[in-house]
C-alpha positions in Angstrom: -9.6 5.6 -16.6 -7.6 2.5 -17.5 -5.2 0.8 -15.2 -1.5 0.9 -16.1 -0.6 -2.8 -16.2 2.9 -2.0 -17.2 3.9 -1.2 -13.6 2.9 -4.1 -11.4 3.7 -4.2 -7.7 6.4 -6.7 -6.8 4.9 -8.7 -4.0 8.4 -9.5 -2.7 8.5 -6.0 -1.4 6.0 -7.0 1.3 8.8 -8.9 3.0 10.7 -5.7 3.7 8.1 -3.0 3.8 6.4 -2.1 7.1 3.9 0.6 8.1 5.7 3.8 8.7 3.3 4.7 11.6 3.0 1.4 13.5 6.0 -0.5 12.2 3.8 -3.6 11.6 3.4 -5.7 8.5 1.3 -4.7 5.5 -1.1 -6.6 3.3 -1.5 -6.1 -0.5 -4.9 -5.2 -2.0 -4.3 -5.9 -5.7 -7.7 -4.6 -6.8 -7.3 -1.2 -5.1 -3.5 -1.2 -5.7 -2.8 -0.4 -2.0 -0.7 -1.6 0.8 -3.0 -1.9 3.9 -1.9 -1.4 7.5 -4.8 -2.8 9.6 -3.0 -1.7 12.8 -2.9 1.9 11.7 -6.2 1.8 9.8 -4.5 3.2 6.7 -4.1 2.2 3.0 -1.0 3.3 1.2 -1.3 3.8 -2.6 0.8 2.1 -5.2 1.5 4.3 -8.2 3.3 3.0 -11.3 4.4 0.0 -9.2 5.9 2.1 -6.5 4.4 2.1 -3.0 3.9 5.6 -1.6 4.7 5.0 2.1 3.8 8.5 3.4 1.2 8.8 6.1 0.0 12.1 4.5 -0.7 10.2 1.2 -2.5 7.2 2.9 -6.2 6.7 2.8 -8.0 6.2 6.1 -9.8 2.8 6.2 -13.5 2.7 7.0 -14.2 1.4 10.5 
């Protein structure tokens, strides 16, 4: 499966996006194409350059 490089995440979004569960800041994991909430222990996927900020769509981080 090849990565779609035509839809890159705009890092400026990090200034306005917060975790929907904890309302804390997020970090960007470019390799995994995820926004990470360490406070919630969740990673939100980025699909086609669009962050999917739904708790039901998030991956639970390993402890």
